C-alpha positions in Angstrom: 11.7 19.8 -3.9 15.1 21.1 -4.7 17.7 22.2 -2.2 17.0 25.8 -3.1 13.4 25.4 -2.1 14.4 24.0 1.3 16.9 26.7 1.9 14.6 29.5 1.0 14.5 32.0 3.9 11.3 33.0 5.6 10.2 36.3 4.1 9.1 37.5 7.5 12.5 36.8 9.1 15.1 39.6 8.6 18.5 38.6 7.3 21.3 37.9 9.8 23.5 40.9 10.7 26.2 41.3 8.1 24.5 39.1 5.6 22.8 40.4 2.4 19.1 40.2 2.0 18.6 37.0 -0.1 16.0 38.8 -2.3 18.6 41.3 -3.3 21.1 38.7 -4.7 21.0 38.8 -8.5 20.1 35.6 -10.3 18.8 33.7 -7.2 15.0 33.7 -7.3 13.4 32.7 -4.1 10.6 30.2 -4.7 7.3 30.7 -2.9 6.7 28.6 0.2 4.1 25.8 -0.3 0.8 26.6 1.3 0.5 25.2 4.8 -1.7 22.2 5.1 -4.2 21.9 8.0 -4.1 19.0 10.4 -7.5 17.8 9.2 -6.4 17.9 5.6 -3.2 15.9 6.4 -5.4 13.3 8.3 -7.7 13.0 5.3 -4.8 12.5 3.0 -3.3 9.8 5.2 -6.6 8.0 5.4 -7.1 8.2 1.6 -3.6 6.8 1.1 -4.4 3.9 3.4 -7.6 3.1 1.5 -5.7 3.3 -1.8 -3.1 0.9 -0.4 -5.9 -1.6 0.6 -5.6 -0.8 4.3 -8.2 0.1 6.8 -7.6 3.8 7.8 -8.4 3.3 11.5 -6.7 0.0 12.3 -4.0 -0.1 9.5 -5.0 -3.8 9.0 -5.9 -5.2 5.6 -9.3 -3.8 4.5 -12.0 -6.5 4.0 -14.7 -5.0 1.7 -16.0 -8.5 1.2 -17.3 -8.4 4.7 -19.1 -5.1 4.5 -18.5 -1.6 5.7 -17.9 0.0 9.1 -21.5 1.2 8.9 -22.8 -2.4 9.0 -20.5 -3.4 11.9 -21.8 -4.1 15.4 -18.9 -2.1 16.9 -19.9 1.2 15.3 -20.7 3.7 18.1 -22.3 7.1 17.7 -21.0 9.6 20.2 -22.8 12.9 20.7 -20.5 15.9 20.8 -20.9 19.7 21.1 -20.7 20.1 17.3 -22.6 17.0 16.3 -22.5 13.2 16.2 -19.3 11.3 15.6 -18.8 7.7 14.6 -16.3 5.7 16.6 -15.2 2.1 16.6 -15.9 0.2 19.8 -13.5 -2.6 19.0 -10.6 -0.6 20.3 -11.9 1.4 23.3 -8.4 2.2 24.5 -7.8 4.2 21.3 -10.9 6.3 21.5 -10.5 10.0 22.0 -12.7 13.0 21.5 -10.7 14.0 18.5 -11.1 13.6 14.7 -8.2 11.1 14.5 -10.4 8.3 16.0 -13.5 9.1 14.0 -14.5 6.4 11.5 -16.6 6.7 8.4 -19.6 4.4 7.8 -18.5 4.0 4.2 -15.1 2.6 5.0 -14.5 -1.1 4.1 -14.6 -3.5 7.0 -11.5 -4.5 8.9 -10.7 -8.0 10.2 -12.5 -7.2 13.5 -15.8 -6.7 11.7 -18.9 -8.4 13.2 -22.5 -8.1 11.9 -25.0 -6.2 13.8 -27.4 -8.3 15.9 
């Protein structure tokens, strides 16, 4: 982004007293604001970036696809919630919350803590 994009005023905010409306200044186009990204979308993008970098999205450790997937790990827990069933990793119980940030996907590559189901 250029400096002009960062300095673009909010179209809903009136100009300061004594200052001209930025939209009325000739030759200075005001670029549109980028669309807001939802929290879930940003989480998905961070997880995808971790996978692309060879890291496990939940632990940040080196992914170990040679061991298997989270779906074949003995620590995978299924928690029932109001809106459905959520997969959580039982290896890190202190990190578990009821939010989407601690959900795991069965298709993710294993991490170094992976253990086979018994």
